[in-house]
C-alpha positions as CSV (number, residue, x, y, z in Angstrom):
1,M,-22.3,5.8,-31.6
2,D,-20.9,8.1,-33.9
3,S,-17.1,8.3,-35.2
4,L,-15.9,11.0,-33.3
5,I,-17.1,9.1,-30.3
6,T,-15.8,5.5,-31.4
7,A,-12.5,7.4,-32.9
8,A,-11.8,9.1,-28.8
9,A,-12.6,6.2,-27.1
10,Q,-9.5,4.4,-29.3
11,A,-7.5,7.3,-28.3
12,L,-7.9,7.0,-24.7
13,A,-7.3,3.2,-24.7
14,A,-4.4,3.9,-26.8
15,G,-3.0,6.2,-24.1
16,D,-3.8,9.4,-26.0
17,P,-6.0,11.9,-23.9
18,F,-5.1,15.0,-26.1
19,G,-6.2,12.8,-29.6
20,A,-9.5,12.3,-27.6
21,L,-10.1,15.7,-26.3
22,N,-9.1,17.1,-30.4
23,R,-12.4,15.1,-31.4
24,I,-14.6,16.2,-28.3
25,A,-13.5,18.9,-26.4
26,L,-16.5,20.9,-27.9
27,R,-19.4,18.9,-27.3
28,D,-22.0,18.4,-24.4
29,D,-23.5,15.6,-24.6
30,A,-23.2,12.7,-22.3
31,P,-20.8,10.4,-24.5
32,A,-18.2,13.3,-24.9
33,F,-18.8,14.1,-21.1
34,A,-17.9,10.5,-20.1
35,L,-14.9,10.1,-22.5
36,R,-13.6,14.1,-21.3
37,G,-13.5,13.3,-17.7
38,I,-11.3,10.0,-18.8
39,A,-8.9,12.2,-20.3
40,M,-8.9,14.4,-18.0
41,A,-8.3,11.9,-15.5
42,Q,-4.9,10.7,-17.7
43,L,-4.0,14.1,-17.6
44,G,-4.0,14.0,-13.4
45,D,-7.1,16.5,-13.3
46,L,-8.8,14.3,-10.8
47,V,-10.9,17.0,-9.7
48,R,-12.0,18.0,-13.2
49,A,-12.1,14.5,-14.2
50,K,-14.6,13.7,-11.4
51,A,-17.1,16.5,-12.0
52,L,-17.5,15.5,-15.9
53,L,-17.9,11.8,-15.0
54,R,-20.6,12.6,-12.7
55,S,-22.1,15.0,-15.5
56,A,-22.1,12.4,-17.7
57,A,-23.8,10.1,-15.5
58,R,-27.0,12.4,-14.8
59,A,-27.0,13.1,-18.6
60,F,-27.3,9.0,-19.7
61,G,-30.9,8.0,-20.1
62,P,-32.9,5.7,-17.8
63,R,-32.4,3.2,-20.7
64,E,-28.8,3.7,-20.4
65,A,-27.6,2.0,-17.2
66,A,-24.8,0.0,-18.8
67,A,-23.5,3.6,-19.7
68,R,-24.1,4.9,-15.9
69,A,-22.6,2.2,-14.5
70,R,-19.0,2.9,-16.6
71,C,-18.9,6.2,-15.2
72,V,-19.4,5.1,-11.8
73,I,-16.1,2.5,-12.6
74,A,-14.5,5.5,-14.0
75,E,-15.0,7.4,-11.0
76,A,-14.2,4.4,-8.5
77,E,-10.7,4.7,-10.4
78,I,-10.3,8.2,-10.0
79,A,-11.2,7.9,-6.5
80,L,-8.6,5.1,-5.5
81,V,-5.5,7.2,-7.4
82,S,-6.5,10.4,-5.4
83,R,-6.5,7.8,-2.5
84,D,-10.0,8.4,-1.6
85,L,-10.6,5.2,0.1
86,A,-13.7,5.9,1.7
87,W,-15.2,5.8,-1.5
88,P,-18.7,3.5,-1.7
89,A,-17.5,-0.2,-2.5
90,Q,-21.0,-0.7,-2.9
91,A,-21.6,1.7,-5.9
92,L,-18.8,0.0,-7.7
93,D,-20.3,-3.9,-6.9
94,A,-23.7,-2.7,-8.1
95,A,-22.4,-1.0,-11.4
96,S,-20.5,-4.7,-11.9
97,T,-23.9,-6.4,-11.3
98,A,-25.1,-3.8,-14.1
99,L,-22.9,-4.3,-16.4
100,L,-22.7,-8.2,-16.2
101,A,-26.3,-7.9,-17.0
102,H,-26.1,-6.0,-20.0
103,G,-23.3,-8.6,-21.0
104,D,-20.4,-6.3,-20.6
105,L,-18.1,-8.3,-19.4
106,R,-14.7,-6.3,-20.0
107,N,-15.8,-3.3,-17.8
108,A,-17.8,-5.5,-15.0
109,A,-14.2,-7.5,-14.9
110,H,-12.9,-4.0,-14.9
111,A,-14.9,-3.5,-11.5
112,Q,-14.1,-6.3,-9.8
113,Y,-10.3,-5.6,-10.4
114,L,-10.7,-2.2,-9.0
115,D,-12.3,-3.9,-6.1
116,I,-8.9,-6.2,-5.3
117,R,-6.8,-3.1,-5.9
118,R,-8.7,-1.1,-3.0
119,L,-8.5,-4.2,-0.8
120,L,-4.4,-4.1,-1.2
121,L,-4.5,-0.4,-0.6
122,I,-6.0,-0.6,2.9
123,G,-4.2,-3.5,3.8
124,R,-7.0,-6.4,3.3
125,L,-4.4,-8.9,1.6
126,D,-6.5,-12.0,2.6
127,E,-9.8,-10.8,1.2
128,A,-8.0,-9.3,-2.0
129,E,-6.1,-13.1,-2.4
130,Q,-9.5,-14.9,-2.3
131,K,-11.1,-12.4,-4.6
132,L,-7.9,-12.5,-6.7
133,A,-8.4,-16.5,-6.9
134,A,-11.8,-16.4,-8.3
135,F,-11.2,-13.9,-10.7
136,D,-11.3,-14.6,-14.4
137,P,-8.7,-12.4,-15.9
138,E,-9.5,-13.0,-19.5
139,P,-12.1,-10.5,-20.1
140,L,-9.7,-7.8,-19.5
141,A,-7.8,-5.6,-21.9
142,V,-4.0,-6.2,-22.2
143,S,-3.6,-2.5,-20.4
144,S,-6.0,-3.7,-17.4
145,R,-4.2,-6.9,-17.4
146,A,-1.2,-4.8,-17.0
147,S,-2.5,-3.2,-13.7
148,L,-3.8,-6.3,-12.5
149,E,-0.1,-7.9,-12.3
150,L,0.9,-4.9,-10.2
151,V,-1.7,-5.6,-7.9
152,V,-0.6,-9.5,-8.1
153,A,3.1,-8.2,-7.5
154,G,2.0,-5.8,-4.6
155,I,0.3,-8.6,-2.2
156,A,3.5,-11.2,-3.0
157,M,5.7,-8.0,-1.8
158,R,3.4,-7.7,1.1
159,R,3.6,-11.4,1.9
160,L,7.5,-11.3,1.4
161,K,7.2,-14.1,-2.0
162,T,9.9,-12.1,-4.1
163,K,10.0,-14.9,-6.7
164,A,6.5,-14.3,-7.2
165,A,6.7,-11.1,-7.5
166,R,9.2,-11.0,-9.9
167,A,7.1,-13.0,-11.8
168,A,3.9,-10.7,-12.0
169,L,6.2,-7.7,-12.7
170,D,7.4,-9.2,-15.8
171,R,3.9,-10.7,-16.9
172,A,3.0,-6.8,-16.4
173,R,5.9,-5.3,-18.4
174,R,5.0,-7.3,-21.5
175,C,1.3,-6.6,-20.9
176,A,2.4,-3.0,-20.6
177,Q,4.7,-3.0,-23.9
178,Q,2.0,-4.8,-25.8
179,A,-0.5,-2.0,-24.9
180,R,2.4,0.4,-26.0
181,I,1.2,3.0,-23.3
182,P,4.1,4.8,-22.3
183,A,2.7,5.6,-19.1
184,L,1.9,2.0,-17.9
185,M,5.8,1.3,-18.8
186,V,6.6,3.7,-16.4
187,E,4.3,2.6,-13.4
188,V,5.8,-1.0,-14.1
189,D,9.3,0.4,-13.6
190,R,8.6,2.3,-10.7
191,A,7.0,-1.0,-9.2
192,A,9.8,-3.0,-10.4
193,Q,12.3,-0.5,-8.6
194,V,10.5,-1.5,-5.2
195,L,12.8,-4.9,-5.4
196,D,16.0,-2.9,-5.9
197,T,15.3,-0.6,-3.1
198,P,16.5,-1.3,0.4
199,A,13.6,-2.8,2.5
200,A,15.0,-3.1,6.1
201,R,17.8,-2.7,8.0
202,S,19.0,-5.6,10.2
203,I,21.5,-5.0,13.3
204,V,23.5,-8.2,14.2
205,R,26.4,-8.4,17.1
206,G,26.1,-4.4,16.9
207,E,26.7,-4.2,13.6
208,A,23.9,-3.1,11.0
209,H,23.0,-3.9,7.4
210,L,20.6,-2.4,4.7
211,L,18.7,-5.7,3.4
212,L,16.9,-6.2,-0.1
213,L,13.4,-7.5,0.1
214,D,15.1,-10.6,-1.2
215,D,17.4,-10.6,1.7
216,V,14.6,-10.2,4.5
217,E,12.5,-13.4,2.7
218,A,15.4,-15.2,3.2
219,L,16.1,-14.3,6.7
220,F,12.7,-14.8,7.7
221,A,13.4,-18.5,6.1
222,S,16.7,-19.3,8.1
223,K,17.5,-20.1,11.3
224,A,17.8,-16.7,13.0
225,L,15.8,-15.4,15.9
226,V,14.2,-12.2,14.7
227,V,12.9,-9.3,16.8
228,D,11.1,-7.6,13.7
229,A,10.7,-3.6,14.4
230,C,8.4,-3.1,11.7
231,R,6.0,-5.7,12.6
232,H,6.6,-5.7,16.4
233,V,6.9,-9.5,16.5
234,V,9.4,-11.7,17.5
235,R,10.0,-14.4,15.2
236,D,11.4,-17.5,13.4
237,A,10.8,-19.4,10.6
238,R,7.9,-21.4,12.3
239,T,6.6,-19.3,15.4
240,V,5.6,-16.0,15.1
241,I,4.7,-13.9,18.6
242,P,3.0,-10.9,18.2
243,L,3.9,-7.8,20.3
244,E,2.3,-5.3,18.7
245,G,0.1,-3.3,21.4
246,R,2.3,-4.0,23.7
247,P,5.1,-1.3,23.2
248,V,7.0,-1.8,26.6
249,L,7.5,-5.9,25.8
250,F,8.6,-5.1,22.2
251,T,10.9,-2.3,23.4
252,L,12.7,-4.9,26.2
253,A,12.7,-7.7,23.4
254,R,14.5,-5.1,20.6
255,L,17.1,-3.7,23.7
256,L,18.1,-7.5,24.6
257,G,18.0,-7.9,20.8
258,E,20.6,-5.4,20.1
259,A,22.6,-6.2,23.2
260,W,23.1,-10.0,22.0
261,P,25.0,-11.6,23.1
262,Q,26.0,-9.2,25.5
263,D,23.3,-8.3,28.4
264,A,21.5,-5.0,28.4
265,S,21.9,-3.2,31.6
266,R,18.9,-2.6,33.9
267,D,19.4,1.0,33.6
268,V,19.6,1.1,30.2
269,L,16.1,-0.9,30.2
270,V,14.3,1.0,32.3
271,L,15.5,4.6,30.8
272,K,14.3,3.6,27.1
273,A,11.3,1.0,28.2
274,F,9.5,3.4,30.4
275,R,11.4,6.9,29.5
276,A,12.6,7.3,33.1
277,R,14.8,10.3,34.0
278,H,16.2,8.0,36.9
279,A,16.2,4.3,37.4
280,D,15.1,4.1,40.6
281,E,13.9,1.3,42.9
282,S,10.6,1.2,42.0
283,Y,11.4,1.5,38.1
284,R,13.7,-1.5,38.4
285,A,10.3,-3.5,40.5
286,R,8.5,-2.5,37.5
287,L,11.4,-3.8,35.3
288,R,11.5,-6.9,37.0
289,V,7.3,-7.4,36.5
290,E,7.4,-6.5,32.8
291,I,10.6,-8.8,32.2
292,G,8.8,-12.0,33.6
293,R,5.9,-11.1,31.5
294,L,8.2,-11.0,28.2
295,R,9.8,-14.5,29.2
296,A,6.6,-16.0,29.4
297,L,5.4,-15.2,26.5
298,L,9.1,-15.6,24.3
299,R,9.6,-19.0,26.1
300,P,8.7,-21.2,22.8
301,L,11.8,-19.2,21.2
302,A,14.1,-17.9,23.8
303,G,14.8,-17.5,27.5
304,I,15.5,-14.1,29.7
305,D,18.3,-14.9,32.4
306,A,19.2,-12.1,34.8
307,T,22.7,-11.4,35.3
308,T,24.8,-9.1,37.4
309,Q,24.2,-6.1,35.4
310,G,20.4,-6.8,33.7
311,F,19.3,-9.3,31.5
312,V,20.4,-11.3,28.3
313,L,18.3,-13.1,25.9
314,V,19.3,-16.5,25.2
315,P,17.9,-18.2,22.0
316,R,16.4,-22.3,22.6
317,M,18.7,-23.5,19.9
318,K,22.3,-21.9,18.9
319,R,21.7,-19.3,16.2
320,E,21.9,-15.5,15.8
321,I,19.3,-13.2,17.3
322,V,19.0,-10.3,14.7
323,V,17.3,-7.3,15.1
324,L,15.1,-5.9,12.0
325,T,14.2,-2.1,11.4
326,H,13.0,0.3,8.7
327,P,16.0,1.5,6.5
328,E,16.3,4.7,8.7
329,E,15.2,5.5,12.0
330,E,12.0,7.4,12.0
331,A,9.2,7.9,14.2
332,H,6.5,7.9,11.8
333,A,8.1,5.2,9.6
334,T,4.9,3.5,8.3
335,V,3.2,7.1,7.7
336,L,6.0,7.8,5.3
337,A,6.0,4.5,4.3
338,V,2.4,4.6,2.6
339,L,3.2,8.1,1.0
340,S,6.2,7.0,-0.7
341,D,4.0,5.4,-3.5
342,G,4.0,8.6,-5.1
343,E,0.3,9.4,-4.9
344,S,-1.5,12.3,-2.5
345,W,-3.4,11.1,0.6
346,S,-6.2,12.5,2.8
347,S,-5.3,11.8,6.3
348,S,-8.7,9.8,6.6
349,A,-7.3,7.2,3.8
350,L,-4.0,6.7,5.5
351,A,-5.8,6.2,9.0
352,L,-7.8,3.7,7.0
353,A,-4.8,2.0,5.3
354,L,-2.6,2.0,8.4
355,G,-5.7,1.2,10.9
356,A,-4.9,3.9,13.1
357,S,-7.0,6.3,14.1
358,Q,-7.5,9.8,12.0
359,R,-6.3,12.1,15.0
360,T,-3.0,10.0,15.5
361,V,-2.0,10.0,12.0
362,Q,-3.0,13.5,11.9
363,R,-0.5,14.5,14.9
364,A,2.0,12.3,12.7
365,L,1.7,14.5,9.4
366,D,2.0,17.7,11.2
367,A,5.5,16.2,12.8
368,L,6.6,15.0,9.4
369,A,5.3,18.5,7.6
370,A,7.2,20.3,10.6
371,A,10.6,18.6,9.7
372,G,9.9,19.1,5.8
373,K,9.6,15.0,5.3
374,V,5.7,15.7,3.6
375,S,4.1,18.7,2.5
376,S,0.2,19.1,1.7
377,F,-2.2,21.2,-0.7
378,G,-6.0,22.2,-0.2
379,R,-7.9,22.9,3.0
380,G,-10.2,20.9,5.1
381,R,-12.0,17.7,3.8
382,V,-10.2,18.2,0.4
383,R,-6.3,18.5,1.8
384,R,-4.1,15.9,0.5
385,W,-0.6,15.0,1.6
386,M,2.7,13.8,-0.1
387,T,6.4,13.5,0.3
388,P,7.7,16.4,-1.0
389,T,9.9,14.4,-4.2
390,V,7.4,12.4,-6.4
391,P,7.5,10.7,-9.9
392,G,5.7,13.3,-12.5
393,F,3.1,10.8,-13.6
394,P,-0.3,9.6,-11.8
395,T,-1.4,6.4,-11.9
396,S,-2.8,5.5,-15.4
397,L,-6.5,5.6,-15.8
398,L,-7.1,3.5,-18.6
399,L,-10.8,2.0,-19.0
400,P,-10.3,-1.1,-21.4
401,A,-12.7,-0.4,-23.5
402,S,-14.9,2.6,-25.1
403,L,-17.1,3.8,-22.2
404,A,-20.1,4.2,-24.5
405,S,-19.8,1.0,-26.2
406,D,-22.9,-1.3,-25.8
C-alpha cells in the first residue's frame, strides 16, 4: 500500500474526510475510489458514495476478494444510514465470511455489528439480542465500539430497561471521546437526549401527565392496571393482554380506562368505538356483544360492570387504572416516531420497520405532508421522507481500519 492511501485511510479513521480527499481526490485506482466513497459518505453525499464504492468493487482484481468485501460492508453501512432496509443482508454475510477467511477480524466484526444494527432498525429485537449475545466486540476499533454501544442502548430503550440504556450510553460516550471524532460525540449526545425527552402521556382520573422513559418503566413495574395506547395492550406488571388488530375492543378499553373510576355512557362508547352518528338500538346491541368479548379477554385483570348509563371498568385488586398514550395525540404517531431519528426514509423502509403495508404507510405520509409535519425529496423509487427539522449531521460512516488493508 502506498503512503497516500495509508494517510487517507488514517484521516478517515480520525473522522477527517477532507484530509483524506486532499490526498486521493485526483486518483482513479481502486483503493482511491473506495476511500473517496467513504469520505463522501462521511460528508453526507450518500448517492455519490455508493457509486464510488461500486466502482471500487469492480476495479479490484479477482485476487482482491477481501478488498471487494470491504466495499460491500461500506455500501451496507450507507444503506443503513439512508434507510434502505431492503438492502440484501446475504451480501453482508458473504462479505463477513470472506473477510474472516482472509484474517481481517476487524472488518468482519464490523459487518456483524451492521447486521445487528439492521435488525434493531426493523424492530426484530429478539434476533438482535441473540446475535449481540454471541458477538465478540474485541476486534472492533474504538469508534465502532461506540456505535455498538448505541445499538445496545437502543435495544435497552425499546425493552424499557433505562438503567441498562444509560450504562450503554456512558460507555458509548467514553469510546467517542477516546476516538476524538466530533460527529460521533454528537450522535451519542443525540441518542442520550431520548432519555430526557417525554416518551408518553398518562391519563389518571382525568388528569394528564407527561412521562419520561424512566417513568414508563416504573409504571409498568407498579401495581397499576395500564391501558397502553402506544402498543394497544392492557397490562399489569405480570400479565399482558394484546388487543392489537382488534381496534374496536381496544377503543372500548381505552374509553373505559379514561372514564374510570366513573362509568362511560353507552352513547359515548357507541359514537367513538363504532364511529356512528347516532346511537340507535342496533348499535347498542352491537355494543353489548363487543363489551362481552372485551369482558372475557380482560377477566384476568379486570371486570366490566353495567351501570344505568353505561359500563365501568373494575380492576381485580385495589389499584389505579392508567391510560398510556403518545406524548401528543396524532393519528400517525408511529410513523412520526420512526422519522424522529432525523434520517431520511423511503416509504418501503418505513413499511418494513413498522410491519405495515406500503400503501398504508404512503397514506399516512401523504396526510402528514399535507399537515406540514413531514417533507420529502426525490421522486419515484428514490423518494425519501423526513421531519422538517433534523439534526445537521448524518450518522457517522466509519470503517474501523483502512479499507485497503490486507
